[in-house]
C-alpha positions in Angstrom: -26.8 23.7 -18.9 -24.9 24.3 -15.7 -24.2 20.9 -14.0 -24.9 22.5 -10.6 -28.5 23.1 -11.7 -28.9 19.2 -11.8 -27.6 18.9 -8.2 -30.3 21.2 -7.0 -33.0 19.7 -9.2 -32.2 16.3 -7.8 -32.2 17.5 -4.2 -35.7 19.2 -4.7 -37.2 16.1 -6.3 -35.8 13.9 -3.5 -36.7 16.4 -0.7 -40.0 17.5 -2.1 -39.8 20.9 -0.3 -37.5 23.8 -0.3 -36.5 23.2 3.3 -35.7 19.6 2.8 -33.7 20.3 -0.3 -31.8 22.8 1.6 -31.0 20.2 4.3 -29.8 17.7 1.7 -27.6 20.4 0.0 -26.3 22.0 3.3 -27.7 25.5 2.3 -30.6 27.8 3.2 -33.9 27.2 1.6 -33.9 30.7 0.2 -30.7 29.8 -1.7 -32.5 26.6 -3.1 -35.4 28.9 -4.2 -33.0 31.4 -5.9 -31.3 28.5 -7.8 -34.6 27.0 -8.9 -35.8 30.4 -10.3 -32.4 30.8 -12.0 -32.6 27.4 -13.7 -36.2 27.8 -15.0 -35.6 31.4 -16.1 -32.3 30.5 -17.8 -33.8 27.5 -19.7 -37.3 28.7 -20.2 -38.6 25.5 -18.7 -40.8 24.9 -15.6 -39.3 21.8 -13.7 -41.7 21.8 -10.7 -45.3 22.8 -10.1 -45.4 24.6 -6.8 -48.1 24.3 -4.3 -48.7 24.8 -0.5 -47.7 21.2 0.2 -44.5 21.2 -1.7 -43.1 20.6 -5.2 -44.2 18.2 -8.0 -42.1 17.4 -11.0 -43.4 18.4 -14.4 -42.8 16.1 -17.4 -39.7 18.3 -18.2 -38.6 18.0 -14.5 -39.1 14.2 -14.5 -36.9 14.0 -17.6 -34.2 16.2 -16.0 -34.5 14.3 -12.7 -33.7 10.9 -14.5 -30.7 12.4 -16.2 -29.5 13.9 -12.8 -29.9 10.4 -11.1 -27.8 8.9 -14.0 -25.1 11.4 -13.6 -25.0 11.1 -9.8 -24.5 7.4 -10.3 -21.8 8.0 -12.7 -20.0 10.4 -10.5 -20.3 7.9 -7.6 -18.7 5.3 -9.7 -15.9 7.7 -10.9 -15.3 8.6 -7.2 -14.8 4.9 -6.2 -12.5 4.4 -9.2 -10.3 7.4 -8.2 -10.2 6.4 -4.6 -9.1 2.8 -5.8 -6.5 4.3 -8.1 -5.1 6.4 -5.3 -4.9 3.3 -2.9 -3.4 1.0 -5.6 0.3 0.4 -5.5 1.2 2.1 -8.7 4.1 4.3 -9.7 7.7 5.0 -8.9 9.3 4.2 -5.6 13.0 5.1 -5.0 15.1 2.9 -2.7 18.6 3.7 -1.5 21.1 1.2 -0.1 24.8 0.5 0.1 26.2 -1.6 -2.8 27.1 -4.6 -0.8 23.7 -4.7 0.9 22.0 -4.6 -2.4 24.1 -7.5 -3.6 23.8 -9.7 -0.6 20.5 -9.0 1.0 18.2 -6.7 -0.8 18.3 -7.9 -4.4 16.3 -11.1 -4.1 13.8 -9.2 -1.9 13.4 -6.6 -4.8 13.0 -9.5 -7.2 10.1 -10.8 -5.3 8.6 -7.4 -4.9 8.5 -6.5 -8.8 6.9 -9.9 -9.3 4.3 -9.3 -6.5 3.6 -5.6 -7.7 4.3 -5.3 -11.4 2.8 -1.7 -11.5 5.4 -0.4 -9.1 8.3 1.0 -10.9 11.5 0.8 -8.7 14.5 3.2 -9.0 17.4 1.7 -7.0 20.1 4.1 -5.8 23.4 2.5 -4.5 26.7 3.8 -3.1 29.5 2.6 -0.8 28.0 5.0 1.8 24.3 5.4 1.5 24.5 9.0 3.1 26.0 10.1 -0.2 22.5 9.6 -1.8 20.5 11.8 0.4 20.5 14.5 -2.2 18.7 12.2 -4.6 15.7 12.2 -2.0 14.9 8.4 -2.0 11.5 7.3 -0.7 13.1 4.5 1.3 16.6 4.2 2.6 18.1 1.0 4.1 20.9 1.9 6.5 23.0 -0.1 9.0 23.3 2.2 12.0 23.0 2.1 15.8 22.0 5.9 16.4 19.7 7.1 13.7 18.9 10.8 13.6 15.8 11.5 15.8 14.2 13.4 13.0 14.2 10.3 10.6 11.0 8.2 10.3 11.2 4.6 9.8 11.5 1.2 11.7 14.3 -1.1 13.1 14.3 -4.2 10.9 16.9 -6.4 12.7 20.3 -6.5 14.5 23.1 -7.5 12.0 25.8 -9.6 13.7 29.4 -10.0 12.3 31.9 -12.7 12.6 35.4 -13.7 11.4 35.4 -15.4 7.9 38.0 -16.9 5.6 38.1 -18.9 2.4 38.5 -22.7 2.4 41.8 -22.2 0.7 43.1 -19.8 3.2 42.1 -22.1 6.1 43.8 -25.0 4.4 47.1 -23.1 4.1 46.9 -22.0 7.7 45.7 -25.0 9.6 47.6 -24.0 12.7 46.1 -20.5 13.1 45.0 -19.7 16.5 42.4 -16.9 16.4 41.7 -17.0 20.1 45.1 -16.5 21.4 47.1 -15.0 18.5 44.8 -13.5 15.9 47.3 -10.9 14.9 49.6 -13.5 13.4 47.3 -13.9 10.4 46.8 -11.6 7.3 43.7 -9.4 7.9 41.5 -7.5 5.4 40.4 -4.3 7.1 38.4 -1.3 6.4 40.6 2.0 6.1 39.8 5.2 7.8 37.4 6.4 5.1 35.2 3.5 5.7 34.4 4.1 9.4 30.8 3.1 9.8 31.2 -0.6 10.4 30.4 -1.7 13.9 33.5 -3.7 14.3 36.0 -1.0 15.2 36.2 -2.1 18.8 37.0 -5.7 18.0 39.9 -4.6 15.7 41.3 -2.3 18.3 41.2 -5.0 21.0 42.4 -8.0 18.9 44.3 -6.7 15.9 46.3 -3.7 17.4 49.7 -5.5 16.6 48.7 -7.2 13.2 51.6 -6.8 10.9 50.0 -8.1 7.7 47.0 -6.2 6.6 45.2 -5.2 3.5 43.1 -2.0 3.8 40.1 -1.3 1.8 37.6 1.5 1.4 34.6 -0.6 0.6 33.0 -3.6 2.2 32.5 -5.4 -1.2 36.2 -5.2 -1.8 36.7 -6.9 1.6 34.3 -9.5 0.7 36.1 -10.2 -2.7 39.6 -10.4 -1.2 38.4 -12.8 1.6 36.7 -15.0 -1.0 39.9 -15.1 -3.0 41.9 -16.2 0.0 43.9 -13.0 0.5 43.3 -13.1 4.2 40.7 -13.1 7.0 37.9 -10.6 7.4 35.3 -9.6 9.9 32.1 -9.5 7.7 28.4 -9.1 8.4 26.9 -12.6 8.9 24.2 -11.9 6.2 27.1 -11.9 3.7 29.4 -14.6 5.2 26.7 -17.1 5.6 25.5 -16.8 2.0 29.0 -16.8 0.5 29.5 -20.6 -0.1 33.3 -20.3 -0.4 33.7 -18.6 3.1 33.9 -20.3 6.4 32.8 -18.8 9.6 35.7 -19.0 12.1 34.2 -17.3 15.0 30.9 -17.0 16.9 29.0 -13.7 16.1 31.2 -11.1 17.7 29.7 -9.9 21.1 28.9 -6.2 21.1 29.9 -5.7 17.5 26.3 -5.8 15.8 24.6 -3.0 14.0 21.0 -2.3 13.7 19.4 -2.3 10.3 17.0 0.5 9.8 14.5 1.2 6.9 13.9 4.9 6.8 11.0 6.6 4.9 10.9 10.0 3.3 8.4 12.1 5.3 7.3 13.9 2.1 6.1 10.6 0.6 5.5 8.2 3.4 1.6 8.5 3.1 1.7 7.4 -0.6 0.2 3.9 -1.0 2.9 2.6 -3.1 5.6 3.7 -0.6 3.8 2.1 2.3 3.2 -1.1 0.4 7.0 -1.3 -0.5 8.1 -0.4 3.0 5.9 -3.2 4.5 7.0 -5.6 2.0 10.7 -4.9 2.5 10.4 -5.0 6.3 8.7 -8.4 6.4 11.0 -10.0 4.1 14.3 -8.5 5.4 13.4 -9.6 8.9 13.4 -13.2 7.5 16.6 -12.9 5.6 18.6 -11.0 8.3 18.3 -13.7 11.0 21.8 -14.2 12.4 23.5 -17.5 12.7 23.9 -19.8 15.6 26.7 -19.0 18.0 28.9 -22.0 16.9 31.7 -21.2 14.6 32.6 -23.2 11.5 35.6 -25.5 11.4 39.0 -23.9 10.4 40.5 -27.1 9.0 
Protein backbone atom coordinates (compact mmCIF):
# COMPACT_ATOMS: atom_id res chain seq x y z
CA UNK A 1 0.00 0.00 0.00
CA UNK A 2 1.30 3.41 -0.98
CA UNK A 3 1.97 5.45 2.19
CA UNK A 4 0.67 8.52 0.37
CA UNK A 5 -2.76 6.84 0.26
CA UNK A 6 -2.93 7.05 4.06
CA UNK A 7 -2.12 10.76 3.97
CA UNK A 8 -5.07 11.40 1.64
CA UNK A 9 -7.36 9.04 3.57
CA UNK A 10 -6.59 10.83 6.84
CA UNK A 11 -7.28 14.25 5.31
CA UNK A 12 -10.61 13.01 3.87
CA UNK A 13 -11.68 11.53 7.20
CA UNK A 14 -10.79 14.71 9.10
CA UNK A 15 -12.16 17.12 6.50
CA UNK A 16 -15.31 15.20 5.66
CA UNK A 17 -15.49 16.62 2.12
CA UNK A 18 -13.29 16.66 -0.93
CA UNK A 19 -12.92 20.44 -0.71
CA UNK A 20 -11.83 20.49 2.94
CA UNK A 21 -9.46 17.58 2.39
CA UNK A 22 -7.92 19.55 -0.48
CA UNK A 23 -7.42 22.53 1.83
CA UNK A 24 -5.68 20.35 4.42
CA UNK A 25 -3.41 18.83 1.77
CA UNK A 26 -2.81 22.02 -0.21
CA UNK A 27 -4.16 20.55 -3.46
CA UNK A 28 -7.32 20.95 -5.55
CA UNK A 29 -10.35 18.84 -4.67
CA UNK A 30 -10.25 17.14 -8.09
CA UNK A 31 -6.78 15.83 -7.18
CA UNK A 32 -8.21 14.47 -3.91
CA UNK A 33 -11.04 12.73 -5.77
CA UNK A 34 -8.61 11.22 -8.28
CA UNK A 35 -6.38 9.87 -5.46
CA UNK A 36 -9.42 8.43 -3.62
CA UNK A 37 -10.52 6.61 -6.76
CA UNK A 38 -6.99 5.29 -7.27
CA UNK A 39 -6.84 4.00 -3.67
CA UNK A 40 -10.13 2.17 -3.82
CA UNK A 41 -9.50 0.74 -7.29
CA UNK A 42 -5.97 -0.43 -6.48
CA UNK A 43 -6.95 -2.15 -3.23
CA UNK A 44 -10.46 -3.25 -4.18
CA UNK A 45 -11.81 -1.69 -0.99
CA UNK A 46 -14.31 1.13 -0.44
CA UNK A 47 -13.05 3.48 2.30
CA UNK A 48 -15.87 6.02 2.16
CA UNK A 49 -19.57 6.12 1.46
CA UNK A 50 -20.20 9.14 -0.71
CA UNK A 51 -23.35 11.22 -0.34
CA UNK A 52 -24.45 14.79 -1.14
CA UNK A 53 -23.45 15.98 2.35
CA UNK A 54 -19.91 14.60 2.17
CA UNK A 55 -18.06 11.39 3.00
CA UNK A 56 -18.54 8.79 5.71
CA UNK A 57 -15.99 6.14 6.63
CA UNK A 58 -16.83 2.50 5.97
CA UNK A 59 -15.61 -0.16 8.47
CA UNK A 60 -12.55 -0.70 6.28
CA UNK A 61 -12.06 3.07 6.15
CA UNK A 62 -12.23 3.34 9.93
CA UNK A 63 -9.54 0.67 10.27
CA UNK A 64 -7.33 2.44 7.74
CA UNK A 65 -7.96 5.81 9.45
CA UNK A 66 -6.85 4.46 12.84
CA UNK A 67 -3.62 3.22 11.29
CA UNK A 68 -3.13 6.52 9.47
CA UNK A 69 -3.51 8.39 12.77
CA UNK A 70 -0.97 6.11 14.45
CA UNK A 71 1.53 6.57 11.63
CA UNK A 72 1.02 10.34 11.68
CA UNK A 73 1.83 10.38 15.42
CA UNK A 74 4.90 8.20 14.84
CA UNK A 75 6.11 10.48 12.07
CA UNK A 76 5.64 13.54 14.27
CA UNK A 77 7.65 11.88 17.04
CA UNK A 78 10.38 10.98 14.54
CA UNK A 79 10.47 14.56 13.28
CA UNK A 80 10.94 15.89 16.83
CA UNK A 81 13.76 13.41 17.40
CA UNK A 82 15.46 14.36 14.16
CA UNK A 83 15.21 18.06 14.94
CA UNK A 84 16.58 17.37 18.41
CA UNK A 85 19.47 15.39 16.97
CA UNK A 86 20.27 18.24 14.60
CA UNK A 87 20.34 20.77 17.44
CA UNK A 88 22.28 18.61 19.87
CA UNK A 89 26.03 19.32 20.22
CA UNK A 90 27.26 16.04 18.77
CA UNK A 91 30.12 15.36 16.38
CA UNK A 92 33.57 16.59 15.43
CA UNK A 93 34.78 20.18 15.79
CA UNK A 94 38.25 21.15 14.55
CA UNK A 95 40.07 23.90 16.45
CA UNK A 96 43.32 25.55 15.31
CA UNK A 97 45.65 27.55 17.56
CA UNK A 98 49.32 28.33 18.07
CA UNK A 99 51.25 25.82 20.18
CA UNK A 100 51.95 28.33 22.92
CA UNK A 101 48.37 29.57 23.07
CA UNK A 102 47.12 26.01 23.43
CA UNK A 103 49.60 25.30 26.22
CA UNK A 104 49.04 28.46 28.25
CA UNK A 105 45.48 29.57 27.54
CA UNK A 106 43.34 27.12 25.61
CA UNK A 107 44.15 23.71 27.16
CA UNK A 108 42.22 24.15 30.44
CA UNK A 109 39.24 25.55 28.53
CA UNK A 110 39.18 22.51 26.23
CA UNK A 111 39.33 20.24 29.28
CA UNK A 112 36.22 21.94 30.65
CA UNK A 113 34.56 21.73 27.24
CA UNK A 114 34.92 17.97 26.82
CA UNK A 115 33.59 17.43 30.34
CA UNK A 116 30.58 19.65 29.65
CA UNK A 117 29.88 18.19 26.18
CA UNK A 118 31.11 14.58 26.08
CA UNK A 119 29.44 13.94 22.70
CA UNK A 120 31.59 16.56 20.98
CA UNK A 121 34.76 15.13 19.41
CA UNK A 122 37.57 17.69 19.33
CA UNK A 123 40.34 17.72 16.76
CA UNK A 124 43.03 20.18 17.86
CA UNK A 125 45.45 21.53 15.24
CA UNK A 126 48.56 23.41 16.40
CA UNK A 127 51.55 25.14 14.83
CA UNK A 128 53.98 27.96 15.64
CA UNK A 129 52.04 30.02 13.11
CA UNK A 130 48.35 29.20 12.95
CA UNK A 131 48.09 30.47 9.35
CA UNK A 132 50.00 27.32 8.34
CA UNK A 133 46.92 25.32 9.33
CA UNK A 134 44.48 27.05 6.98
CA UNK A 135 44.65 24.17 4.48
CA UNK A 136 43.30 21.83 7.18
CA UNK A 137 40.04 23.86 7.18
CA UNK A 138 39.41 24.11 10.93
CA UNK A 139 35.94 25.03 12.16
CA UNK A 140 37.33 27.50 14.69
CA UNK A 141 40.66 29.33 14.71
CA UNK A 142 42.12 31.24 17.64
CA UNK A 143 44.39 33.99 16.33
CA UNK A 144 46.25 36.92 17.89
CA UNK A 145 45.98 39.74 15.33
CA UNK A 146 45.07 43.40 15.16
CA UNK A 147 43.90 43.51 11.54
CA UNK A 148 41.87 40.40 10.68
CA UNK A 149 40.84 39.91 7.08
CA UNK A 150 37.48 41.51 6.35
CA UNK A 151 36.17 38.27 4.85
CA UNK A 152 36.69 36.27 8.06
CA UNK A 153 33.75 35.65 10.39
CA UNK A 154 34.31 35.64 14.12
CA UNK A 155 34.48 37.76 17.22
CA UNK A 156 37.09 39.66 19.18
CA UNK A 157 37.66 37.97 22.53
CA UNK A 158 40.09 40.27 24.35
CA UNK A 159 43.12 42.50 24.05
CA UNK A 160 46.27 40.63 25.08
CA UNK A 161 48.90 42.77 26.78
CA UNK A 162 52.62 42.01 26.98
CA UNK A 163 55.23 42.91 29.61
CA UNK A 164 58.87 42.25 30.47
CA UNK A 165 59.47 39.04 32.39
CA UNK A 166 62.52 37.38 33.92
CA UNK A 167 63.10 34.37 36.13
CA UNK A 168 63.74 34.72 39.85
CA UNK A 169 67.28 33.46 39.37
CA UNK A 170 68.06 35.97 36.64
CA UNK A 171 66.71 38.82 38.78
CA UNK A 172 68.84 37.78 41.75
CA UNK A 173 71.96 37.70 39.57
CA UNK A 174 71.19 41.16 38.17
CA UNK A 175 69.89 43.09 41.14
CA UNK A 176 71.28 46.34 39.75
CA UNK A 177 69.54 46.19 36.37
CA UNK A 178 67.87 49.40 35.28
CA UNK A 179 65.18 48.55 32.75
CA UNK A 180 63.85 52.10 32.62
CA UNK A 181 67.09 53.84 31.70
CA UNK A 182 69.40 51.12 30.36
CA UNK A 183 67.40 48.11 29.21
CA UNK A 184 69.89 47.28 26.44
CA UNK A 185 72.58 46.34 28.99
CA UNK A 186 70.76 43.08 29.81
CA UNK A 187 70.60 39.81 27.93
CA UNK A 188 67.38 39.64 25.92
CA UNK A 189 65.48 36.75 24.38
CA UNK A 190 63.95 38.03 21.14
CA UNK A 191 61.92 36.67 18.23
CA UNK A 192 63.82 36.36 14.97
CA UNK A 193 62.68 37.74 11.60
CA UNK A 194 60.66 34.59 10.80
CA UNK A 195 58.50 35.16 13.86
CA UNK A 196 57.16 38.57 13.04
CA UNK A 197 53.52 38.55 14.13
CA UNK A 198 54.20 39.44 17.77
CA UNK A 199 52.84 42.89 18.59
CA UNK A 200 55.99 44.05 20.40
CA UNK A 201 58.22 45.08 17.49
CA UNK A 202 57.90 48.80 18.18
CA UNK A 203 59.03 48.34 21.79
CA UNK A 204 62.08 46.34 20.68
CA UNK A 205 63.07 49.00 18.15
CA UNK A 206 62.62 51.80 20.63
CA UNK A 207 64.37 50.25 23.65
CA UNK A 208 66.67 47.46 22.45
CA UNK A 209 68.20 48.95 19.32
CA UNK A 210 71.68 48.79 20.87
CA UNK A 211 71.33 45.57 22.86
CA UNK A 212 74.54 43.56 22.47
CA UNK A 213 73.59 40.34 24.21
CA UNK A 214 70.59 38.66 22.60
CA UNK A 215 69.21 35.18 21.98
CA UNK A 216 66.95 34.98 18.94
CA UNK A 217 64.21 32.37 18.64
CA UNK A 218 61.73 31.31 16.02
CA UNK A 219 58.95 30.38 18.45
CA UNK A 220 57.25 32.00 21.40
CA UNK A 221 57.35 28.75 23.36
CA UNK A 222 61.15 28.72 23.05
CA UNK A 223 61.30 32.27 24.35
CA UNK A 224 59.21 31.25 27.35
CA UNK A 225 61.39 28.21 28.07
CA UNK A 226 64.63 30.22 27.90
CA UNK A 227 63.23 32.98 30.10
CA UNK A 228 62.10 30.45 32.70
CA UNK A 229 65.55 28.88 32.62
CA UNK A 230 67.15 32.25 33.44
CA UNK A 231 68.85 32.80 30.08
CA UNK A 232 67.66 36.39 29.81
CA UNK A 233 64.72 38.77 29.86
CA UNK A 234 61.80 38.46 27.46
CA UNK A 235 58.75 40.43 26.47
CA UNK A 236 55.95 37.89 26.80
CA UNK A 237 52.17 37.94 26.62
CA UNK A 238 50.82 38.49 30.11
CA UNK A 239 48.53 35.46 29.85
CA UNK A 240 51.76 33.41 29.86
CA UNK A 241 53.93 35.42 32.22
CA UNK A 242 51.27 35.68 34.94
CA UNK A 243 50.69 31.91 34.89
CA UNK A 244 54.35 30.91 34.96
CA UNK A 245 55.15 30.81 38.65
CA UNK A 246 58.92 30.97 38.07
CA UNK A 247 58.70 34.26 36.11
CA UNK A 248 58.51 37.76 37.55
CA UNK A 249 56.85 40.66 35.79
CA UNK A 250 59.37 43.52 35.67
CA UNK A 251 57.34 46.18 33.88
CA UNK A 252 53.76 47.36 33.59
CA UNK A 253 51.89 46.03 30.54
CA UNK A 254 53.61 47.74 27.60
CA UNK A 255 51.53 50.61 26.33
CA UNK A 256 50.52 50.30 22.69
CA UNK A 257 51.97 46.79 22.33
CA UNK A 258 48.84 44.71 22.87
CA UNK A 259 47.29 42.40 20.29
CA UNK A 260 43.65 41.46 19.84
CA UNK A 261 42.62 37.84 20.32
CA UNK A 262 40.12 36.69 17.69
CA UNK A 263 38.07 33.53 17.46
CA UNK A 264 37.28 32.97 13.79
CA UNK A 265 34.68 30.53 12.51
CA UNK A 266 34.58 28.65 9.23
CA UNK A 267 31.77 30.10 7.09
CA UNK A 268 30.91 26.65 5.75
CA UNK A 269 30.29 25.12 9.19
CA UNK A 270 29.30 28.08 11.39
CA UNK A 271 25.60 27.14 11.33
CA UNK A 272 26.25 23.68 12.77
CA UNK A 273 24.99 23.45 16.32
CA UNK A 274 28.13 21.79 17.65
CA UNK A 275 30.32 24.54 16.15
CA UNK A 276 28.15 27.32 17.60
CA UNK A 277 28.12 25.66 21.02
CA UNK A 278 31.91 25.29 21.07
CA UNK A 279 32.42 28.86 19.84
CA UNK A 280 30.16 30.31 22.54
CA UNK A 281 31.82 28.19 25.23
CA UNK A 282 35.34 29.17 24.18
CA UNK A 283 34.48 32.85 23.83
CA UNK A 284 32.99 33.02 27.30
CA UNK A 285 35.78 31.18 29.10
CA UNK A 286 38.62 32.83 27.19
CA UNK A 287 37.29 36.28 28.06
CA UNK A 288 37.62 35.32 31.72
CA UNK A 289 41.12 33.86 31.37
CA UNK A 290 42.59 36.56 29.13
CA UNK A 291 42.08 39.37 31.65
CA UNK A 292 45.28 41.44 31.76
CA UNK A 293 47.17 42.14 34.99
CA UNK A 294 47.18 45.36 36.95
CA UNK A 295 49.69 48.01 35.77
CA UNK A 296 52.04 47.63 38.75
CA UNK A 297 55.19 45.65 37.91
CA UNK A 298 56.61 42.92 40.13
CA UNK A 299 59.78 43.40 42.11
CA UNK A 300 63.09 42.79 40.37
CA UNK A 301 64.92 41.97 43.59
